[in-house]
TITI-570529 format. One line per field, with one value per atom (N, C-alpha, C): y negated, x, z; atom name. Coordinates in Angstrom, 1 decimal, padded with zeros to 4 digits. Layout:
residues N
c2: c(Y	...)
c1: c(X	...)
c3: c(Z	...)
mimar: c(CA	...)
end
This chain:
residues 172
c2: c(-081.2	-080.3	-079.0	-077.9	-076.8	-075.8	-075.6	-074.9	-073.5	-072.3	-071.1	-071.3	-071.0	-071.1	-070.0	-070.3	-069.6	-068.4	-067.1	-066.1	-065.4	-066.1	-065.6	-065.3	-066.1	-065.8	-064.8	-064.4	-063.4	-064.0	-065.1	-065.7	-066.2	-067.1	-067.6	-066.8	-067.1	-066.1	-066.7	-066.0	-066.5	-066.6	-067.3	-067.6	-066.3	-065.8	-064.5	-065.0	-065.7	-066.0	-067.5	-067.9	-069.4	-069.9	-068.6	-069.1	-069.5	-069.3	-069.8	-071.1	-071.9	-073.3	-074.0	-075.2	-076.0	-077.1	-077.0	-077.8	-077.2	-075.6	-075.0	-075.0	-075.1	-075.0	-076.3	-077.3	-078.7	-078.9	-078.4	-078.7	-078.0	-076.9	-076.0	-076.6	-077.0	-077.7	-078.9	-079.6	-080.8	-080.3	-079.0	-078.6	-078.2	-077.7	-077.3	-078.6	-079.6	-081.1	-081.6	-081.3	-081.9	-081.0	-079.7	-078.8	-079.3	-079.5	-080.0	-081.4	-082.2	-083.5	-083.1	-082.2	-081.7	-081.4	-080.4	-080.0	-081.1	-082.2	-083.4	-084.4	-083.9	-085.1	-084.7	-086.0	-085.6	-084.6	-084.2	-083.0	-083.4	-084.6	-085.2	-085.2	-085.0	-085.0	-083.6	-082.5	-081.2	-080.5	-080.9	-080.4	-081.7	-082.7	-083.6	-083.7	-084.7	-085.4	-084.0	-083.3	-082.1	-080.9	-080.8	-079.7	-080.1	-081.5	-082.0	-081.9	-082.6	-082.3	-080.9	-079.8	-078.6	-078.2	-078.4	-077.7	-078.6	-079.8	-080.5	-079.9	-079.9	-079.4	-077.9	-077.0	-075.9	-075.9	-076.9	-077.1	-077.4	-078.2	-078.5	-077.1	-076.3	-075.2	-074.3	-074.1	-072.9	-073.3	-074.6	-075.1	-074.9	-075.2	-074.8	-073.0	-072.6	-071.1	-070.6	-071.0	-070.6	-070.9	-072.2	-072.8	-071.6	-071.5	-070.8	-069.4	-068.8	-067.6	-067.4	-068.7	-068.8	-068.6	-068.1	-067.9	-069.1	-069.7	-071.2	-072.4	-072.9	-074.3	-075.3	-075.5	-076.5	-076.1	-074.7	-074.5	-074.7	-074.2	-074.6	-076.3	-077.0	-078.4	-078.7	-078.3	-078.7	-078.3	-077.2	-076.8	-077.7	-078.0	-079.1	-080.7	-080.9	-082.1	-082.4	-080.9	-080.7	-081.0	-080.2	-080.3	-081.7	-082.5	-083.9	-084.8	-084.5	-085.0	-084.8	-083.8	-083.1	-084.0	-084.0	-084.9	-086.3	-086.6	-088.2	-088.4	-087.3	-087.2	-087.4	-086.5	-086.3	-087.8	-088.4	-089.9	-090.5	-090.6	-091.2	-090.8	-089.4	-089.1	-089.9	-089.8	-090.3	-091.8	-092.6	-094.0	-093.9	-093.1	-093.0	-092.7	-092.0	-091.6	-092.8	-093.9	-095.0	-095.8	-096.0	-096.9	-096.7	-095.5	-095.0	-094.8	-095.0	-095.2	-093.6	-092.8	-091.1	-090.8	-091.7	-091.4	-092.8	-093.0	-094.3	-094.5	-095.7	-095.9	-095.2	-095.1	-094.4	-092.9	-092.2	-090.9	-090.9	-091.8	-092.1	-092.2	-093.3	-093.6	-092.4	-091.6	-090.2	-089.5	-089.1	-088.3	-088.6	-090.1	-090.8	-090.6	-090.5	-090.5	-089.1	-088.0	-086.9	-086.5	-087.1	-086.8	-087.5	-088.4	-089.1	-088.2	-087.2	-086.6	-085.6	-084.9	-083.8	-084.3	-085.3	-086.1	-086.3	-086.6	-086.6	-085.8	-084.7	-083.3	-082.6	-082.8	-082.3	-083.1	-084.0	-085.1	-084.4	-084.2	-083.6	-082.5	-081.3	-080.0	-080.3	-081.4	-081.7	-081.8	-082.7	-083.0	-081.7	-080.9	-079.4	-078.7	-078.7	-077.9	-078.4	-079.9	-080.5	-080.4	-080.3	-079.8	-078.4	-077.5	-075.9	-076.1	-076.7	-076.7	-077.0	-078.2	-078.7	-077.6	-077.0	-075.8	-074.7	-074.3	-073.2	-073.5	-074.5	-074.6	-073.5	-073.2	-072.2	-071.0	-070.6	-069.1	-068.9	-070.0	-069.8	-070.5	-069.9	-070.8	-070.7	-071.8	-071.6	-071.8	-071.0	-070.9	-072.3	-072.4	-073.6	-074.5	-075.8	-076.3	-075.8	-076.0	-075.5	-076.5	-076.0	-076.8	-078.0	-078.0	-079.0	-080.2	-080.0	-081.3	-080.8	-081.6	-081.2	-081.5	-081.3	-081.2	-083.1	-083.7	-085.0	-085.6	-085.3	-085.9	-085.5	-084.3	-084.0	-084.8	-085.0	-085.8	-087.3	-087.7	-089.1	-089.4	-088.4	-088.4	-088.4	-087.2	-087.4	-088.6	-089.3	-090.1	-091.6	-091.4	-092.8	-092.8	-091.6	-091.4	-091.8	-093.3	-093.5	-093.5	-092.7	-092.5	-093.6	-094.4	-095.5	-096.5	-097.0	-097.7	-097.5	-096.2	-095.8	-095.5	-095.3	-094.7	-095.2	-096.3	-097.1	-097.1	-097.9	-097.8	-098.6	-099.6	-100.2	-099.5	-098.1	-097.3	-096.6	-096.6	-095.6	-096.7)
c1: c(071.4	070.2	070.7	070.4	070.8	070.4	071.6	071.4	072.4	072.3	072.9	074.5	075.3	076.7	077.1	078.3	079.1	079.9	079.6	080.3	081.5	082.5	084.0	083.8	083.0	083.1	082.2	081.2	080.4	079.0	079.0	077.6	077.0	075.9	075.3	074.8	075.0	074.3	073.2	072.3	070.8	070.7	070.1	069.9	069.2	070.2	069.4	068.9	069.9	069.8	069.9	069.7	069.9	071.2	072.2	073.6	073.9	073.1	073.5	073.2	072.5	071.9	072.9	073.3	074.2	073.8	072.5	072.1	072.6	072.7	072.9	074.5	075.0	076.8	077.0	076.7	077.0	076.8	075.5	075.1	076.0	076.4	077.4	078.5	079.2	080.1	080.2	079.0	078.8	078.7	077.9	077.8	079.0	079.9	081.6	082.2	081.8	082.6	081.8	080.9	080.0	080.3	080.5	081.2	082.2	083.4	084.6	084.6	083.7	083.6	083.2	082.1	081.7	082.8	083.7	084.8	085.9	085.8	086.8	086.0	084.8	084.3	084.7	084.5	084.9	084.4	084.9	084.2	082.9	082.7	081.4	080.4	080.6	079.6	079.5	080.0	079.8	078.6	077.7	076.4	075.3	075.8	074.8	075.3	075.7	076.0	076.5	077.4	078.1	076.9	076.2	075.4	074.3	074.0	072.9	073.4	074.6	075.1	075.2	075.4	075.7	074.2	073.0	071.8	071.2	071.5	071.1	071.6	073.1	074.0	073.7	072.9	072.6	071.1	070.4	069.1	069.2	069.7	069.9	069.7	071.2	071.2	070.2	069.9	068.7	067.3	067.2	066.0	065.7	067.1	067.2	066.8	067.7	067.7	066.2	065.6	064.1	063.4	063.4	062.3	062.6	063.8	064.1	063.4	063.1	062.4	060.9	060.7	059.1	058.3	057.2	056.5	056.0	055.3	054.8	055.7	055.6	056.5	056.0	054.8	054.6	055.3	055.6	056.3	057.9	058.2	059.5	059.7	059.2	058.9	059.1	058.2	058.1	059.5	060.1	061.3	062.6	062.5	063.6	063.2	061.9	061.9	062.3	062.2	062.7	064.4	064.8	066.6	066.7	066.2	066.2	066.2	065.3	065.1	066.2	066.8	068.0	069.3	069.4	070.4	070.5	069.4	069.3	069.6	069.2	069.5	071.2	071.8	073.2	074.0	073.1	073.8	073.8	072.8	072.6	073.6	073.5	074.8	076.1	076.5	077.8	077.7	076.7	076.5	076.8	076.3	076.8	078.3	079.0	080.3	081.1	080.5	081.1	081.2	079.8	079.5	080.3	080.5	081.2	082.5	083.1	084.6	085.3	084.2	084.7	085.5	085.0	085.9	086.1	087.1	087.5	086.6	086.5	085.6	085.8	087.0	087.1	087.0	087.0	086.3	084.9	084.3	082.9	082.2	083.1	082.4	082.5	083.7	084.0	082.9	082.5	081.4	080.0	079.8	078.6	078.1	079.7	079.6	079.2	079.7	079.4	077.9	077.3	076.3	075.2	075.6	074.8	074.7	075.7	076.0	074.9	074.7	073.9	072.4	072.4	071.1	070.5	071.4	071.0	070.6	071.6	071.3	070.1	069.8	068.6	067.3	067.5	066.5	066.0	067.5	066.9	066.5	066.5	066.0	064.7	064.2	063.0	062.2	062.5	062.1	062.0	062.9	062.6	061.6	061.5	060.5	058.8	058.9	057.5	057.4	058.4	057.9	057.6	058.2	057.7	056.3	056.1	054.8	053.6	054.0	052.9	052.7	054.1	053.7	053.0	053.1	052.9	051.4	050.7	049.4	048.3	048.8	047.8	048.2	049.4	049.8	049.4	049.7	049.4	048.7	047.8	046.7	046.7	047.1	046.9	045.7	045.3	043.6	043.9	044.9	044.8	046.4	046.4	047.5	048.6	050.2	051.0	051.1	051.4	051.6	050.7	049.2	048.3	048.4	049.4	049.4	048.7	048.1	047.5	048.4	048.1	049.2	049.3	048.2	048.4	049.1	048.9	050.0	051.2	051.5	053.0	053.6	052.4	052.7	053.3	052.4	052.8	053.8	054.6	055.6	057.0	056.7	057.5	057.7	056.8	056.8	057.0	056.8	057.3	058.7	059.3	060.7	061.7	061.9	062.7	064.1	065.1	066.2	067.0	067.3	068.1	067.6	066.3	065.7	066.1	066.0	066.1	067.6	068.5	069.8	070.6	071.0	072.1	073.4	074.5	075.5	075.8	074.8	075.2	075.1	074.6	074.6	075.7	076.7	077.9	079.1)
c3: c(-061.5	-061.4	-061.0	-060.5	-060.4	-061.5	-062.2	-063.5	-063.4	-063.8	-063.5	-063.7	-062.8	-062.9	-063.9	-064.4	-065.3	-064.5	-065.1	-064.0	-064.9	-064.7	-065.4	-066.8	-067.4	-068.9	-069.5	-068.6	-068.8	-069.3	-069.7	-069.6	-068.3	-068.7	-067.4	-066.2	-065.2	-063.9	-063.3	-063.3	-062.9	-061.5	-060.9	-059.3	-059.0	-057.9	-057.3	-055.7	-055.2	-053.8	-053.4	-052.2	-051.7	-052.1	-051.7	-051.8	-053.5	-054.0	-055.5	-056.1	-055.1	-055.3	-054.7	-055.7	-055.7	-054.4	-053.9	-052.9	-051.9	-051.6	-050.3	-050.1	-051.4	-051.5	-050.9	-051.3	-050.5	-049.6	-049.3	-047.4	-046.7	-047.3	-046.4	-046.2	-047.2	-046.8	-046.0	-045.9	-045.0	-043.8	-043.7	-042.4	-041.8	-042.5	-041.9	-041.4	-042.1	-042.0	-040.5	-040.3	-038.9	-037.6	-038.2	-037.0	-036.4	-037.6	-037.4	-036.3	-036.9	-035.8	-034.6	-034.3	-033.1	-032.1	-033.1	-032.0	-031.4	-032.1	-031.9	-030.8	-030.5	-029.6	-028.3	-027.4	-026.0	-025.0	-023.8	-023.2	-022.9	-022.3	-021.9	-022.7	-024.3	-025.2	-025.7	-025.0	-025.4	-025.5	-024.6	-024.6	-024.8	-025.2	-026.0	-027.3	-027.7	-028.9	-030.0	-029.4	-030.2	-030.5	-029.3	-029.2	-030.7	-030.6	-031.4	-032.7	-032.9	-034.3	-034.8	-034.2	-034.6	-035.1	-033.9	-034.6	-035.6	-036.0	-036.9	-038.3	-038.2	-039.5	-039.8	-038.8	-039.1	-039.6	-039.3	-039.6	-041.4	-041.6	-043.2	-043.9	-043.5	-044.7	-044.2	-043.1	-042.5	-043.3	-043.3	-044.1	-045.6	-046.3	-047.8	-047.8	-047.0	-047.1	-047.3	-045.8	-045.6	-046.6	-047.0	-048.2	-049.6	-049.7	-051.0	-050.8	-049.7	-049.4	-049.6	-049.3	-049.4	-050.9	-051.1	-052.2	-052.9	-052.1	-052.9	-052.8	-053.8	-053.8	-053.0	-052.6	-051.4	-049.9	-049.7	-048.6	-048.9	-050.0	-050.1	-050.3	-050.9	-050.5	-049.3	-048.4	-047.1	-046.2	-046.5	-046.0	-046.3	-047.8	-047.8	-047.4	-047.2	-046.7	-045.0	-044.6	-043.2	-043.1	-044.2	-044.5	-044.5	-045.1	-045.7	-044.3	-043.5	-042.0	-041.3	-041.2	-040.0	-041.0	-042.3	-043.0	-042.4	-042.2	-041.8	-040.4	-039.5	-038.2	-038.0	-038.9	-038.8	-039.2	-040.1	-040.3	-039.2	-038.5	-037.3	-036.3	-036.1	-035.3	-035.5	-036.8	-037.2	-036.8	-036.9	-036.4	-034.6	-034.1	-032.7	-032.4	-033.6	-033.3	-033.5	-034.5	-034.9	-033.3	-033.0	-031.7	-030.7	-030.4	-029.2	-029.5	-030.5	-031.1	-031.0	-031.1	-031.2	-032.4	-033.4	-034.9	-035.5	-036.4	-037.0	-038.1	-038.5	-039.7	-041.1	-041.4	-042.6	-042.6	-041.5	-041.5	-041.5	-040.8	-040.9	-042.1	-043.0	-044.3	-045.3	-045.3	-045.9	-045.7	-044.5	-044.2	-044.5	-044.5	-044.7	-046.5	-047.2	-048.5	-048.9	-048.0	-048.0	-048.0	-047.0	-046.7	-047.9	-048.4	-049.7	-050.7	-051.0	-052.2	-051.7	-050.6	-050.1	-050.3	-050.0	-050.0	-051.4	-052.5	-053.6	-054.4	-054.1	-054.6	-054.1	-052.8	-052.0	-052.8	-053.0	-053.9	-055.0	-055.6	-057.1	-057.1	-056.2	-055.8	-055.6	-054.8	-054.6	-055.8	-056.7	-057.9	-058.7	-059.0	-059.4	-059.0	-057.8	-057.0	-057.5	-057.2	-057.6	-058.9	-059.9	-061.3	-061.2	-060.9	-060.9	-060.2	-059.1	-058.5	-059.6	-060.2	-061.1	-062.4	-062.8	-063.9	-063.4	-062.1	-061.4	-061.1	-061.2	-060.4	-061.4	-062.4	-063.4	-063.1	-062.7	-062.2	-060.9	-059.9	-058.7	-057.9	-056.9	-056.6	-054.9	-054.3	-052.7	-052.4	-051.3	-050.8	-049.8	-049.2	-048.1	-048.1	-047.9	-048.0	-046.9	-047.2	-046.5	-045.3	-044.0	-042.8	-043.0	-042.9	-043.0	-043.9	-044.9	-045.7	-047.2	-047.8	-048.9	-050.0	-051.4	-052.3	-052.6	-052.2	-052.6	-051.7	-050.4	-049.2	-049.6	-050.2	-050.5	-051.5	-052.5	-053.6	-053.3	-052.6	-051.8	-051.0	-050.2	-049.7	-050.6	-051.7	-052.5	-053.5	-054.1	-054.6	-054.1	-052.8	-052.2	-051.5	-051.7	-051.2	-052.1	-052.6	-053.5	-052.9	-053.1	-052.5	-052.7	-053.7	-053.7	-052.8	-052.8	-052.0	-050.4	-050.0	-048.7	-048.3	-049.2	-048.8	-049.8	-049.6	-050.4	-050.0	-051.0	-050.5	-049.3	-048.9	-047.3	-046.2	-046.5	-045.3	-045.1	-046.2	-046.0	-045.2)
mimar: c(N	CA	C	N	CA	C	N	CA	C	N	CA	C	N	CA	C	N	CA	C	N	CA	C	N	CA	C	N	CA	C	N	CA	C	N	CA	C	N	CA	C	N	CA	C	N	CA	C	N	CA	C	N	CA	C	N	CA	C	N	CA	C	N	CA	C	N	CA	C	N	CA	C	N	CA	C	N	CA	C	N	CA	C	N	CA	C	N	CA	C	N	CA	C	N	CA	C	N	CA	C	N	CA	C	N	CA	C	N	CA	C	N	CA	C	N	CA	C	N	CA	C	N	CA	C	N	CA	C	N	CA	C	N	CA	C	N	CA	C	N	CA	C	N	CA	C	N	CA	C	N	CA	C	N	CA	C	N	CA	C	N	CA	C	N	CA	C	N	CA	C	N	CA	C	N	CA	C	N	CA	C	N	CA	C	N	CA	C	N	CA	C	N	CA	C	N	CA	C	N	CA	C	N	CA	C	N	CA	C	N	CA	C	N	CA	C	N	CA	C	N	CA	C	N	CA	C	N	CA	C	N	CA	C	N	CA	C	N	CA	C	N	CA	C	N	CA	C	N	CA	C	N	CA	C	N	CA	C	N	CA	C	N	CA	C	N	CA	C	N	CA	C	N	CA	C	N	CA	C	N	CA	C	N	CA	C	N	CA	C	N	CA	C	N	CA	C	N	CA	C	N	CA	C	N	CA	C	N	CA	C	N	CA	C	N	CA	C	N	CA	C	N	CA	C	N	CA	C	N	CA	C	N	CA	C	N	CA	C	N	CA	C	N	CA	C	N	CA	C	N	CA	C	N	CA	C	N	CA	C	N	CA	C	N	CA	C	N	CA	C	N	CA	C	N	CA	C	N	CA	C	N	CA	C	N	CA	C	N	CA	C	N	CA	C	N	CA	C	N	CA	C	N	CA	C	N	CA	C	N	CA	C	N	CA	C	N	CA	C	N	CA	C	N	CA	C	N	CA	C	N	CA	C	N	CA	C	N	CA	C	N	CA	C	N	CA	C	N	CA	C	N	CA	C	N	CA	C	N	CA	C	N	CA	C	N	CA	C	N	CA	C	N	CA	C	N	CA	C	N	CA	C	N	CA	C	N	CA	C	N	CA	C	N	CA	C	N	CA	C	N	CA	C	N	CA	C	N	CA	C	N	CA	C	N	CA	C	N	CA	C	N	CA	C	N	CA	C	N	CA	C	N	CA	C	N	CA	C	N	CA	C	N	CA	C	N	CA	C	N	CA	C	N	CA	C	N	CA	C	N	CA	C	N	CA	C	N	CA	C	N	CA	C	N	CA	C	N	CA	C	N	CA	C	N	CA	C	N	CA	C	N	CA	C	N	CA	C	N	CA	C)
end
């Protein structure tokens, strides 16, 4: 779970920006790894797969950051769900790299393992936001659901998304 980091023996440091979130930090490292992959792709993929991979990788961190800047928990959850979708898109891009022999299997497996770690932490952050949303219902009241989804619909999405069933060791 995202807990305050220790700051050089001066006691716990409270979160102030999205950059303090563990989910952002691990997603950022994965984004860097995917950019490195994009740089190694053949020239004929520079405007296709490489460009798509860069956009999806940036989307993961951008959505975590943008969601963090939103006032309502439902909006934060929506952006994190978008980040999770982009993450799964990147996993498919790695499958393309494997299918087209752009990367060797050990490198693909290591990158998928890194993606799986981001996925798990992102799901943990989603659970945290959902718990905060439940506790905040007395403090905050939205007049209309974010992005056309009701709270019940978002709850269904979050409760239906069993990460171990959807994303298991066989995908690595």
